[in-house]
N, C-alpha and C positions, 0 to 999 in steps of 0.2 A: 448656252453650253452645248446643247445638242448640235447646233450648227458648227461650232468649233470642232466637235468630235467627228462630224461627217467630213469636214474639210481635211482634218488630220488623217483620217482613215483613207480618204480619196488620194491625198498626196502620197501616202505610204504605198497604196496600191499602184499608183502611177510609177513610182520609183522602182518597185519590185518588178513590174511588168517591163519597164525600160531596161532594167538590169539583165533580164533574161533575153529579150529581143528588142532591138531599137524601135521606138515609136516614131512614125513619120510626122504626125501632127499631134504633139503633146497637149496643146490647148484644147483641141476638139476631143481628144481622148479623155482628158481631165474633166471636161464638161460632161461627157457621157457618164463617167464614173460618179461624179457629183450628183447627177440627175438620178442614176440608179440607186445610189446610197440614200439619197433623200426620199425617193419613193419607197424603198425598203423600210426606212425609219417611220414614215407616215403610215404605211400599211400595218407595221407593228403597233404603232400607237392606236390605230383604229381597232385592231383586234383586242388590244389591251382594254380600250374604252368599252368595247362591246362586252367583254368578259366581266368588267366591273359593273356594267349596267345589269347584266344577267344575275350576277351575285347580289347586287343591291335589290333587284326586283324580287329575287327569291327570298332574301332576308326580310324585305318589306311584307311579302305575302305571309311568311312564317310569323312575323310579328303581328300582323293583322289577325291571323287565326288564333294566336295566343291571347290577344286582347279580347277578341270576340268570345272565346270560350270562357275566359275569366269573367267577363261581363255577364255571360249567361248563367254562371254559377252563383246562385243566391243562397248563402248559408241559412238565411231565415227560412226560405222555402224548403230546403232539404231537411232541416231538423224541426221545423215548426210543428208538424203533426206529432212527432215523437215527444217533443218537449211539452206540447199541450196535453198529451196523454199522461205524462209523468206529473205535470202540475195538477191536473184534475184528480188523478189518483191520490196524490199527496194531500190535496185540500180536503178530500173525503175523510181523512183520518184526523183532521183538526176538529176541535170543538166547534159547534155550530156558530156561535157568536164570533169566534176568531175568523172562521172561514167567511162569514158574512161581511165583517169589517174589511178583510183583505179584498174581497170582490168589489166592495163599494169603493175602496181606495184605488185599486189598480184597473178594474174593468169599467167602472162607472166614472172614473177620474174625479172623484169627490175629494174635497180637502178634509183634513183632520177635523177642522172646526165644524164643517157640514155634517160629517158622520157623527160627531159627538152630540150635536144638537138633535139630530134625528133619533139617535138611540138613547138619548138622555143619559149620557155618561161624560166623564171628564175627558178633555183632549189627551191627557197623559195616559188614560186607560186605552184610548183608541191607538195611540202610538205604541203602547205595550203590545197590543194584539197584532198590529202590523209587523212589528219587529219580530214577534214570536213566529208569525207566518213565514217571514223572510228567512229566518234561521232554519226552519224545517225545510223550506224549499231549497236553500243553499246546499244542504246535505243531500237531498234527493237529486239535485241537478249539478253535483260537483263536476261532472264531466262536461257539462254544457255551460258552466258558469259565465264565461265571457258573453255568450249569446243571451243568457238569462238577463244579464245587466242591460243588454241592448234592448231586449223585448219589454222588460218590466221596470226598468229604471231604478233598480234596487240600490 
């Protein structure tokens, strides 16, 4: 399509020039016009391609910086000290047995059965204390609830 446009424009240019003043060698003149129009078209395409590459390069660089900054942002790291402090403060207000059962469950990764055997209580009692701890922590950490679930698997 570009070649057809170049030929059409060249013929129109030859016709307009011939209308104003007679052209002695129309074929040679048409070939010169075709050559010049083709070169102009190719130079324009080259500039357009370079501009697109610059834009693409800039967009790729911007995208790279965005990805890098998001990867560097670790919500766990940002909030972990604050959350840990709130958890520790909240656990201090729990009864000693409830706090101990929570710590065994979440920090020591012990099962309900293991905790029940060690403390010589029923598994249902252990589950009650864990549930009680989690309810209190949910209230204390309501602003951090999504991260709380991630950290403690509540």
